[in-house]
C-alpha positions in Angstrom: 60.6 121.2 135.3 59.3 122.7 132.0 55.5 123.2 131.8 53.7 122.1 128.6 52.9 125.7 127.6 56.6 126.5 127.7 57.5 123.4 125.8 55.1 124.2 122.9 56.5 127.8 122.8 60.0 126.4 122.6 59.0 124.0 119.8 57.6 126.9 117.8 60.8 128.9 118.3 63.0 125.9 117.3 60.8 125.4 114.2 61.3 129.1 113.2 65.1 128.8 113.8 65.4 125.5 111.8 63.2 126.5 108.9 63.6 130.2 108.8 59.8 130.4 108.3 57.0 132.0 110.3 54.5 129.7 108.6 53.0 128.5 111.8 52.6 132.0 113.2 51.2 133.9 110.2 48.0 133.4 108.2 48.1 132.6 104.5 48.5 135.8 102.5 46.3 136.4 99.4 47.8 137.9 96.3 45.5 139.1 93.5 47.1 139.7 90.0 45.1 141.9 87.7 45.2 140.3 84.2 43.2 142.7 82.0 42.4 141.9 78.4 45.5 143.8 77.3 47.7 141.4 79.2 48.5 138.3 77.2 47.6 135.0 78.9 51.1 133.5 78.8 52.5 136.5 80.7 49.6 136.4 83.2 50.2 132.7 83.8 54.0 133.3 84.1 53.5 136.1 86.6 51.1 133.9 88.7 53.7 131.1 88.7 56.6 133.4 89.7 54.5 134.8 92.5 53.6 131.3 93.7 57.3 130.4 93.7 58.3 133.6 95.6 55.5 133.3 98.1 54.9 129.6 98.5 52.3 129.9 101.2 50.3 132.6 99.5 47.0 132.1 97.7 47.6 133.6 94.2 44.7 134.4 92.0 44.2 136.2 88.7 41.4 138.8 88.2 40.1 140.8 85.3 40.1 144.2 87.0 37.7 143.5 89.8 39.3 144.4 93.1 38.9 141.7 95.8 39.8 141.4 99.5 43.4 140.5 98.7 46.3 141.3 101.0 48.3 142.4 98.0 47.0 143.5 94.6 49.4 143.6 91.6 49.1 145.0 88.1 51.6 144.7 85.2 52.2 147.9 83.4 53.7 147.3 80.0 56.0 149.9 78.4 56.2 148.2 75.0 56.0 144.8 73.4 56.9 143.3 70.0 57.4 139.8 68.8 61.0 139.7 70.1 60.9 142.3 72.9 58.9 143.1 76.0 59.3 145.7 78.8 57.3 146.8 81.8 57.0 146.8 85.6 54.7 145.7 88.4 52.6 148.1 90.5 51.3 146.9 93.8 48.9 148.0 96.5 48.7 146.5 100.0 45.5 146.0 101.8 46.6 148.7 104.3 46.9 151.3 101.6 50.6 151.2 101.0 51.5 151.2 97.3 54.6 151.1 95.1 56.2 149.8 92.0 59.1 147.7 90.9 61.8 148.6 88.5 61.2 148.5 84.7 62.5 145.2 83.3 63.2 144.5 79.6 63.5 141.1 77.9 64.5 140.6 74.3 65.4 137.8 71.9 68.0 138.4 69.3 67.3 135.7 66.7 63.6 134.8 67.0 60.4 135.5 68.9 59.5 135.6 72.5 58.7 132.0 73.7 56.9 130.7 76.8 60.3 130.2 78.4 61.5 133.7 77.7 58.2 135.2 79.0 58.5 133.1 82.2 62.1 134.4 82.6 60.8 137.9 82.2 58.0 137.3 84.8 60.6 135.8 87.2 62.7 138.9 86.9 59.7 141.2 87.4 58.7 139.4 90.6 62.2 138.9 91.8 63.2 142.6 91.4 60.1 144.1 93.0 60.1 144.7 96.7 56.7 143.7 98.1 55.4 144.5 101.6 54.8 140.8 102.5 
């Protein structure tokens, strides 16, 4: 006969196998995105959205340079920006002191200006190509 403690452990293991998620076993992660005055609001919003998509269980917040008690702190570092072109990368620092940066990403528009959609695409590539310690 299976004891109730063993049964709940089996249920958790089956949940992990079926969903591929450790959501029941791990606490909610907090991610703080530093959105200084130099960072345009559409890009900050797009980065926050891309982070929420990549880490659906995380609490993503934007800050103006004040460091909080986040598990992961991110900062966008822009190389250059024009009406039709943007390039930069993400720097990150984990609560435990580890830090790193993602690759530089460029986004350009050939026959117009950057739009909210092209900025969201750029933010998605930044988040998708950066390896985070979460």
